[in-house]
N, C-alpha and C positions, 0 to 999 in steps of 0.2 A: 108842759108837753110830755107825750108818752115816749119813754125812751127804753130801748133795749141794749143790755152790755153783753158782748160776747168776749169771753176771756178763756184761758185755759181751765180744764177741769180742776175741781180743788184736791181731789183725793184726800190724802191727809197732810196737805201742804199748808202749814200756818201761814206764812207769808202770803201766798197766793190767795187764800181765803180772806186774809185782813185787808189787803189792797183792794179786793173787790168790795168788801164790806164798807170799807173808807170811800171809794168813789160812789157807791149807791147812796151813802148817806149824805154825802156832799151834795149831790145833785137833787137829792129829796129836800135839802134844806135851801136850794135855790127854786123850789116850787114845783118840782118836776115828779110825774109818777115813773118810778123805775122798775125793771124786771130783768133777771139774769136769764139769758137765752140759753137754755140746757141741752147744748151741743153734746152728745154722747160720742166718746171715742171708743170704738172697739177694737182697734189694733192694740198690740202690745208694744210698747216702747223698745223693747228688745229686739232686733231684727233678726236674731238667730231663729233657727226652728223652734217655734213654741209648740210644734207638733201640730199638724193640719187638724187632727181630731179633736184636740182641746179647743183650737181656735173655732171649730165648727159648733162645738158644744156652747161655748160662750156666746156666740152670734145668736144662737137659737135661744138661750135664756134671755139675752137682751131683748130680742124680739117679742118674746112671750111675756116677760114680766115688766116692760118698759123700764128696764134697767134697775128700778128701785130695789128688788129684791136682793140682786147680786150687790149693789151699792151698800146695802144695809149691812151685809157680811164683810166687805171689805174694807169699810170706813168705820173708826171708831165712833161709837154711839154718841161721845161727848161732842165730836166734831159735827156730826149730823145733827145733833140737836142745836147747835149754835146756827148752823145753816138755815135750819127749819124755823128757828125763832126769829131770826134777824134778817132773812133775805127771802126775796119772792123770785120764783123761777117760772118759766115757762113750762110748758108741757114738753117731754123729751123730744129731741130731734135727733132721729136714728140714721137718717140718710138725707141727701140733697132734696129729695122729692118732698121730705118733711117739711121743709122750710114753709111751705105754703101753709101749714097750721099757724104760722105767726101772724097771718092777715087779720085773724080774728082780733089781735091785740092793738090794731090800728096805731102803729107806732109813727111818730113824727120824727124820730131820729134813732140812728143806730151807732153805737160807740164800740170799737174794738179796742181792747187793751184793759189794764196794763199787762205787766209780765211779758215773757217771751213768745208772744202770740205769732211772731213772724220768724220763728226760728222752725225751719222744716223737720230738723230731728225730733222735733216735739209734735208738731202737727201732722205730719207725714201725708197720707193720702187726702186728708181735709185742709190741707195747707191754703187753698184759695178761698175756703170759707172765711178765713180769718183777714182775707182782703175784701170780704163780704160781696163775693161774687154772686150769691145768691139773691141779692138785693138791686141788681144793677139795673132792673126794670120797676123798681118801687120807686115811689114818689116819696122819698125820706132823706133827711140830711144824714150823710155818712161822715164820721169823725173817727180819727185815731187818737187816743189820748195815751201818751207815753208808752207806746207800743215799743216792743225791743226784739232786735234781730238776735240778741244773746252773744253774737260773736263780732268781732271787727271787720272780717272780711268773708261773708257768706257768699257761696258760689251759685248764682243762678244762670241756668242755660239760656238760649236764645229764646225758646219757647216760654219759659217761666218768667223771663224778664218782660216779654211783651204782653202776657196776662196781668201781671202785677201791675204794669205802668198803665194799661187800660182801666183796670179797678181804682188805682190810686186817682186817676184823673178825675173821677167822678166825687172824690170826697170834698166836702166842704171845708175841712180843716184837717191837718195832719201834725201830730206831734209825736216825737219819740223820747225815749227813756234815757239813751246812751248819746254822747256827742258823736261817736262814731256812726250812728245812725242817720244823722243829719249827712254825712259824706256819703253813706250808703245810697241814700235816695237821691241825692245830687248825681253822683257819678253814674248809677246804674239806672236811675229811673227819669233823670232830668227833672227832679222836683225839689222845690225849695220848701224845708219843712221846719217846724220849730221844735226847740227843746223844752219838756215839761218834768217836774220832778214825779216822783212815783206816787202814786194817789195815796198811800198809806200816810204822807204828810199832809193831806188836805183836811183830816179831822185833828182834833186837838188831843193831847197827853190826857186831859180830863176824859174825853171819850172812852179811850183804852182803859183808864182806872176804872169806869163804870163795868167793864167786862170783868175785871178781876176781883171786884169786891166781894164775891161770894166763894172765892177760891179758898181752900184750907191748906194751900202749899206754904210751908214755914221755912225753907231753908234760905240761908243767906250765905254771902262770901263771893267764891269765884264761881260764875255760871258758865258752864260749858255747853254750846250747842253746835254739834256737828252734823252734817249731812253725810260725810265721807269719812267714817272713822278709820284712822290707821294707828298703829303702835306709834308711829313717830309723833303724831298730833297729840295722843295721850301722854305720851313722854313729855311732851313740851308743856302741856297744860300742869302736870306735876311739877315742873320745875318753877312755872310761873307762880303756882299756888304756895310752893314753898318760899319763893322770893317775897311775896306779897304777905306771907303768913296769914293766908285766908284758906278755910274749908272750901272744897270744891264739890259741886254737884252738877249732874247732867240734866238738861230738860229735853234731850233729843231721845228717838226711839231706839230700843235694841241697846240700851247701856249696859255695857259688860263690865265697867270698872267703877261706876258710882252708883250710889244708894237709890237713885231714881229710877227703878227697874220697870220695864214692861211686862204687864200681864196678858197672857193670852194673845200675844202679838197686836196689842192695842195702843195706841199713842196716848200720852198724857193729855188731858182735858186742855182745850185752848185757853181757858183762864189761867191753869196752872203754868203753862208755857209763858203767857204773858208776865205773870207775877214773878217767875223764875227770873227774867230779865229785870223787872221793875225793882225786885228787892236785892238785886246783886250789888256788889262793890266793884266788880270787874268782869267783864265779858270776853270769852275767847270763842270765835266763831269761824266757820266757812262758808255761812250763808249770808247772801245778799241782804235778805230780810231780817237776819239776825242782826246785821250792822244798821238797818234801818230803824229797828226798834231799840238798839244800844243808844243811837242819837237821840231818838225820840224821847227816851227816858233820861236822857244827860248822864249817861254810864261811860266811864272810860273803857276801851276794849282794843283787841287785836284782831285783825282779819287776816285768816289764811287763805290765800286765793286758790282757785281751781282751775286750771286752764281747760279742763274738758268741760266744765259746766259754763265757763265764760269769764275772762278776766275784765272785760270792758265795763262790765256793770259795777264792779268794785270800783275801778279807776275813775269812773264819771261820778259815782256818789261820793266817793271821799274827796275828789278834786274840788267838788261844790263848796265843802266844807273845811278846805284845807288841811285835810286830815291824811293826805297820802302816806305819811310816814307810818300809819298805822296798819298798812297793808304789807303782808309777807307773802312773797311770791311762791316760798315753800318754807316749810319749817327750818331749813338749813339757813334762811336769811336772819334767824332770830338774833337779837343781841338785846341782852337786858336794860340797856339804855332806852329801849322804847317804851319800857314802863315808866319811866320818870317823866315822860311827856305831860304836860300841863293842858287840859282840855278847857278851851275858853267857850263854855257853854252859852253864856248871854251872846256872844256873837254869833254862834251857830244857830241859836234861837231866833235871832234877827233874820238870818239867811232863809231859815225855814219860812218865817212870815213873808219874806220878800217873794219867795218861791210860790206861796199860795196865792199872792196877789197876782202873779203872773198867769196863775190858773184862772183865777177869775177874769182876767181881761181876756184870755183865750177863749173861754166859753160865751163871754158876753158879746164878742165879736161875731159870734155864729148864731147869737140869740138864744143861747141856753143860760 
């Protein structure tokens, strides 16, 4: 089958890029032709006045350059190189009317997911695109794989609920990434949906080790990956580093305290980011996908939750593997006893295998 995947823009998001890379490769191995729908987000995520002048200029640049020139300036060349070498994109979709350009790809199926594709704070004016509103008259299978609302109790008004319900009723299959998403779909849209694991788990550890084989990254010890860096989190990492007697290093952007510095506002290469986790002895992270790859690489870790980014993602992920004790709601919840936890990774790996089989069945039932 010819399949189009619609997910959030990758930008410099390691986890977002790798989950899509994994889903694309998983489907290819099932014999399908897969393409990423290149839906361009013109809006700033920051809802404050970005200045109308700058917004106007950005829109003009996007329209004139078809996004690529601006994208090349904003995204690190290493991340862009990985995308271009491993993923196939449609031509840029700049507006709803542009979706007609996808007709030439003759898709048999469209998949929305994974990541927080149903979180309106992130999709904003494009929100209904992520319920495949543009394809309602198309003769294609519509599927949601591990789609995420991002929060436990999203608010949808009457109009939004009606539009979303009408869109989702046209889907051949719907799965969500968080357990709370099952309740949201049942209570707000009167739909029974399934749960599926993040697509990053659909390919093997060896697949990711192929990505890092050319990395020159050589640090070992305590790996720190923080999306929201605070003094409190950095102080906590120092305490953990001292307790475990491990040298610490950061694999995140704009590192102000560790030796892995960002030059010219560029992000570390994706292969170095992966290797930083792979080679670590312990991981401290406030990132959902930081946890995912710590688990995939069988590393002991601590997750620091972030309510603004969404706690439900962490809770579902860690509960699957019975690792809830590794989640701190805040740095104030830290107790050194958490470092004594013994990780039963043979059992965790068996759960991953079982979850992959669930995904196989999910796709088999809809002919994919």
